[in-house]
C-alpha positions as CSV (number, residue, x, y, z in Angstrom):
1,M,15.8,-0.9,-4.7
2,R,14.8,0.7,-8.0
3,F,14.2,4.3,-8.8
4,V,10.9,5.8,-9.4
5,S,9.7,5.3,-12.7
6,L,7.5,8.3,-14.1
7,F,5.9,7.6,-17.4
8,F,4.7,10.8,-19.7
9,A,1.6,10.3,-21.4
10,F,2.2,13.6,-23.5
11,S,4.8,16.2,-23.8
12,T,3.6,19.0,-21.3
13,L,1.5,17.5,-18.9
14,P,3.1,14.2,-17.9
15,V,0.6,11.5,-16.1
16,F,3.2,9.7,-13.5
17,A,2.9,5.9,-13.2
18,I,5.1,4.1,-10.8
19,D,6.5,0.7,-10.9
20,C,8.6,0.5,-7.7
21,T,8.5,-0.6,-4.2
22,A,9.7,1.5,-1.8
23,P,10.5,2.7,1.9
24,D,8.5,5.8,1.8
25,I,8.3,9.7,0.1
26,C,9.9,11.3,3.4
27,Q,12.9,8.9,3.4
28,F,13.2,9.4,-0.4
29,L,13.1,13.2,0.4
30,G,16.2,12.9,2.6
31,S,18.4,11.9,-0.2
32,R,21.1,14.2,-0.6
33,I,21.2,14.0,-4.4
34,L,17.9,14.2,-6.3
35,F,17.4,14.7,-10.0
36,L,14.9,13.9,-12.8
37,G,16.6,11.7,-15.2
38,K,15.8,10.3,-18.8
39,V,17.1,7.1,-19.5
40,L,19.7,7.2,-22.3
41,D,21.3,3.8,-22.0
42,G,20.1,0.9,-19.6
43,G,23.2,-0.6,-19.7
44,D,24.3,-4.1,-19.2
45,L,22.2,-4.2,-15.7
46,T,25.2,-2.7,-14.0
47,H,25.0,0.6,-14.6
48,V,22.3,3.1,-16.2
49,R,23.1,6.5,-17.9
50,F,20.7,9.4,-17.6
51,Q,20.0,12.6,-19.4
52,V,19.6,15.5,-16.9
53,I,16.4,17.0,-17.1
54,S,15.7,18.8,-14.1
55,R,18.6,19.0,-11.1
56,S,16.7,19.2,-7.7
57,R,20.0,19.1,-5.6
58,G,23.3,17.3,-5.1
59,L,24.6,17.6,-8.7
60,P,26.9,20.4,-9.9
61,R,25.5,23.2,-12.0
62,G,25.4,22.5,-15.6
63,T,25.5,18.5,-15.1
64,R,23.9,17.0,-18.3
65,T,24.4,13.3,-18.3
66,V,25.0,11.0,-15.3
67,D,26.0,7.3,-15.0
68,V,24.8,5.8,-11.9
69,E,25.9,2.0,-10.9
70,R,23.0,-0.6,-10.2
71,L,22.5,-2.6,-7.2
72,E,23.7,-6.1,-7.0
73,L,20.4,-7.7,-5.7
74,G,21.3,-11.4,-6.5
75,Y,18.8,-11.6,-9.4
76,V,18.2,-10.2,-12.8
77,P,16.6,-6.8,-12.2
78,P,14.0,-4.9,-14.2
79,P,15.9,-2.9,-16.7
80,Y,15.6,0.8,-16.9
81,L,13.7,1.7,-20.5
82,P,15.1,4.2,-23.0
83,G,13.4,7.1,-23.2
84,H,11.3,6.9,-20.1
85,L,11.7,9.4,-17.1
86,Y,13.0,8.4,-13.6
87,I,13.1,10.3,-10.3
88,V,16.6,9.4,-9.4
89,A,18.1,9.5,-5.6
90,P,21.7,7.7,-6.1
91,Y,24.2,7.8,-3.3
92,L,27.9,8.6,-3.7
93,L,30.5,5.9,-2.9
94,D,34.0,6.0,-3.7
95,G,33.5,8.9,-6.2
96,K,30.9,6.8,-7.9
97,L,27.2,7.5,-7.6
98,R,25.2,4.4,-7.2
99,E,21.4,3.2,-6.9
100,G,19.7,4.5,-3.9
101,P,16.1,4.7,-2.7
102,C,12.9,4.8,-4.5
103,F,9.4,5.0,-3.3
104,A,6.0,4.2,-4.9
105,P,2.9,5.1,-3.4
106,Q,-0.1,5.1,-5.6
107,E,-1.0,8.4,-4.6
108,F,1.6,9.9,-6.8
109,A,0.1,8.2,-9.8
110,E,-1.6,11.1,-11.6
111,D,-0.5,14.0,-9.1
112,L,1.5,16.4,-11.3
113,Q,2.0,19.2,-9.0
114,L,3.1,16.6,-5.8
115,A,5.9,15.4,-8.4
116,R,6.8,19.0,-8.8
117,T,7.0,19.7,-5.5
118,L,9.2,16.6,-4.9
119,L,11.5,17.7,-7.3
120,S,11.7,21.0,-5.4
121,G,13.3,18.9,-2.5
122,R,10.5,20.0,0.2
123,L,6.9,19.3,0.6
124,P,4.2,21.2,3.0
125,I,4.6,19.8,6.6
126,H,2.4,16.9,7.0
127,A,2.1,13.3,8.2
128,R,0.4,10.6,5.5
129,G,-0.2,6.6,5.2
130,Y,-3.1,4.1,5.2
131,A,-5.4,2.7,7.7
132,A,-6.6,-0.8,6.7
133,M,-7.1,-4.0,8.3
134,A,-3.9,-5.9,9.3
135,T,-2.1,-6.9,12.4
136,S,1.3,-4.7,12.0
137,P,1.5,-1.3,10.6
138,D,4.6,-2.7,8.7
139,D,2.4,-5.2,6.3
140,V,-0.5,-2.5,5.5
141,E,0.7,-1.3,2.3
142,S,2.0,-4.5,1.1
143,L,-1.2,-6.1,1.8
144,L,-3.1,-3.3,0.4
145,K,-1.0,-3.7,-3.0
146,S,-1.3,-7.4,-3.0
147,G,-5.4,-7.1,-2.4
148,E,-5.0,-9.0,0.8
149,T,-6.6,-6.7,3.3
150,K,-9.3,-3.8,3.1
151,A,-8.5,-0.3,3.4
152,I,-10.9,1.5,5.8
153,A,-12.3,5.0,4.7
154,G,-13.9,7.5,7.4
155,V,-11.3,6.9,10.0
156,T,-10.1,9.9,12.0
157,I,-6.4,10.2,12.6
158,S,-5.4,12.6,15.1
159,A,-1.9,14.1,15.6
160,I,-0.6,15.4,19.2
161,H,2.1,18.0,19.8
162,D,2.6,20.1,22.9
163,G,-0.8,19.6,23.9
164,R,-2.4,20.6,20.5
165,T,-4.2,18.6,18.2
166,W,-4.7,18.1,14.5
167,T,-6.7,15.7,12.8
168,A,-7.5,14.5,9.2
169,V,-9.8,11.8,7.5
170,T,-9.0,8.6,5.6
171,N,-10.3,8.6,2.0
172,A,-12.1,5.8,0.0
173,D,-8.7,4.1,-0.4
174,G,-7.5,4.4,3.3
175,F,-5.4,7.1,2.7
176,Y,-4.8,10.1,4.6
177,V,-2.8,13.4,4.6
178,L,-2.5,15.4,8.0
179,T,-1.3,18.9,7.7
180,L,1.0,19.9,10.5
181,P,2.2,23.2,11.9
182,G,6.3,22.6,11.7
183,P,8.5,19.9,12.1
184,G,9.0,18.1,15.3
185,S,7.9,15.1,17.3
186,Y,4.4,14.2,17.0
187,T,1.9,11.0,18.4
188,L,-0.5,9.9,15.9
189,H,-3.4,7.7,16.8
190,V,-6.8,6.4,15.3
191,S,-10.2,7.7,16.9
192,S,-13.0,5.4,15.7
193,K,-15.8,3.6,17.7
194,D,-15.6,0.4,15.5
195,Y,-11.8,-0.2,15.1
196,M,-8.8,-0.1,17.1
197,A,-5.1,0.5,16.4
198,G,-1.9,1.1,18.4
199,Q,-0.5,5.1,18.0
200,S,2.5,5.9,16.3
201,D,5.1,8.3,17.3
202,V,6.7,10.2,14.3
203,E,9.5,12.7,13.7
204,V,8.7,15.2,11.2
205,R,11.9,16.5,9.2
206,S,12.4,20.1,8.1
207,Y,11.8,18.6,4.4
208,G,8.5,18.1,5.2
209,C,6.9,14.7,6.2
210,A,6.6,11.5,8.1
211,V,4.5,8.3,7.2
212,A,2.8,6.4,9.6
213,D,0.2,3.4,8.4
214,F,-2.1,2.3,10.7
215,A,-2.9,-1.4,11.3
216,L,-6.7,-1.7,12.6
217,S,-8.4,-4.2,14.5
218,S,-12.4,-4.7,14.5
219,G,-12.8,-7.5,17.1
220,N,-15.1,-9.2,14.2
221,S,-14.8,-12.7,13.2
222,V,-17.0,-15.5,11.3
223,T,-16.6,-19.1,12.2
224,G,-18.3,-22.3,10.5
225,I,-17.6,-25.8,9.5
226,I,-17.3,-27.2,5.5
227,R,-18.6,-30.2,4.7
228,D,-18.9,-32.1,1.7
229,K,-22.5,-33.6,0.1
230,R,-22.1,-36.6,2.4
231,G,-22.2,-34.4,5.4
232,L,-18.6,-35.2,6.5
233,P,-15.8,-32.3,7.4
234,V,-13.6,-31.3,4.5
235,S,-9.9,-30.3,5.7
236,D,-7.6,-27.9,4.0
237,A,-10.6,-26.4,2.0
238,P,-10.0,-22.8,0.9
239,V,-12.5,-20.4,2.5
240,G,-12.7,-16.7,1.2
241,L,-14.5,-13.4,2.5
242,I,-15.5,-11.5,-0.5
243,D,-16.5,-7.8,-0.9
244,P,-19.4,-7.8,-3.3
245,D,-19.7,-4.1,-3.7
246,Q,-15.8,-3.9,-4.7
247,P,-15.7,-3.0,-8.5
248,A,-14.4,-5.9,-10.3
249,E,-11.8,-4.2,-12.0
250,Q,-10.2,-3.0,-8.8
251,R,-9.5,-6.6,-7.9
252,R,-6.4,-8.4,-7.8
253,H,-8.7,-11.7,-7.0
254,S,-12.1,-12.2,-5.7
255,W,-11.2,-12.2,-2.0
256,F,-9.5,-10.2,0.3
257,Y,-9.2,-12.7,3.0
258,L,-8.6,-16.2,2.7
259,V,-8.2,-19.3,5.2
260,H,-8.1,-23.0,4.9
261,T,-10.1,-25.5,7.1
262,G,-8.6,-27.5,9.6
263,S,-8.7,-31.2,9.9
264,D,-12.2,-30.9,11.4
265,G,-13.6,-29.0,8.7
266,G,-13.5,-25.6,10.6
267,F,-12.8,-22.1,9.7
268,Y,-12.3,-19.0,11.5
269,I,-12.1,-15.4,9.5
270,G,-11.2,-12.6,11.8
271,N,-10.4,-9.1,11.8
272,I,-13.3,-8.3,9.6
273,P,-14.3,-4.9,8.5
274,L,-17.7,-3.6,9.0
275,G,-19.7,-4.1,5.8
276,K,-21.9,-7.0,3.9
277,Y,-19.6,-9.9,2.7
278,L,-20.0,-13.1,0.9
279,V,-18.4,-16.3,2.4
280,A,-17.3,-18.7,0.0
281,V,-15.7,-22.1,-0.3
282,N,-13.2,-22.0,-3.2
283,P,-13.9,-18.4,-3.7
284,D,-12.0,-18.0,-6.9
285,T,-14.5,-20.2,-8.4
286,S,-17.4,-19.1,-6.7
287,S,-20.1,-17.0,-8.1
288,L,-22.1,-14.3,-6.7
289,H,-25.4,-15.8,-8.3
290,S,-24.7,-19.3,-7.5
291,T,-27.4,-22.0,-6.5
292,H,-25.3,-24.1,-4.6
293,A,-25.1,-24.1,-0.9
294,D,-21.2,-22.9,-0.7
295,V,-21.9,-19.4,-0.2
296,R,-23.6,-17.3,2.4
297,F,-23.9,-13.5,3.0
298,V,-22.7,-11.9,6.5
299,E,-23.0,-8.5,7.8
300,F,-21.3,-6.5,10.4
301,T,-22.9,-3.5,11.4
302,A,-20.3,-2.7,14.6
303,G,-17.0,-3.9,15.9
304,Y,-16.6,-6.8,18.2
305,T,-19.1,-8.9,16.8
306,Q,-18.7,-12.7,16.4
307,L,-21.0,-14.6,13.8
308,R,-20.8,-18.7,14.5
309,G,-22.5,-21.4,12.6
310,V,-21.8,-20.3,9.2
311,D,-21.5,-23.6,7.7
312,L,-21.0,-24.3,4.2
313,V,-21.1,-27.3,1.8
314,A,-18.3,-27.9,-0.6
315,G,-19.5,-28.6,-4.0
316,G,-23.0,-27.7,-3.9
317,P,-25.9,-30.3,-3.5
């Protein structure tokens, strides 16, 4: 796994950009060695040399440069870029420093204060995570990054400990930060009349935080049949659910759910969040302004709604 890459936009007030897939920030904070380093030499894919810019913990006082061995991943990893800054959390093995874990939550992208706090080795006690449509909490962050699900804003996340309750609400990105009184065991759950999710038991460590993502279920679905211009069912046709209100610059592709029809031309799209959507055949080529009969608008105003008979014609009239 790579370290977190932090790029400076200007010398005194850096804006952080991140290019690494990670466990989570809380695991990262548990690292015994943590420092901010500037790449002096990317090496030959087996090691990298850093100039120590800020020592957080685990390095002897006065350490100016550090050599870190890279992980053997079975493929050619991305290079470390000379002159770029990385938060480094290596581990010690056989007297040598080796690549350790990294994290890449998007909320760190422009948060200098949080990055400074990270280097201090401690965060305010809290739980954090995302709420999105998914079947498993383990899939939430990766699905959001790939654009294959939708984050849900306005969901209340509650934490219970010793009979007391603390709450937070997800923002427009489906992200929440729930401030807690201290380390310990907490039970987190979602409160919503339109969405369901399992609870999560977390252990908040003394260094400050725990991560809990929530996979939401709505009970909403849409079904229909795709036919060609002759009225015959079309098998294996791509059918996408498109959010027309999502800004184009935020999309990795036009759809956030994609399914294919069966041999009978039928399709089923489930676990749809509340909102107005476009159901489209060949969604990557369909237009919101198409005059063809291959798109239809649907709306969900409450959970547990099933829309049937949303039939479409592939290829238009």
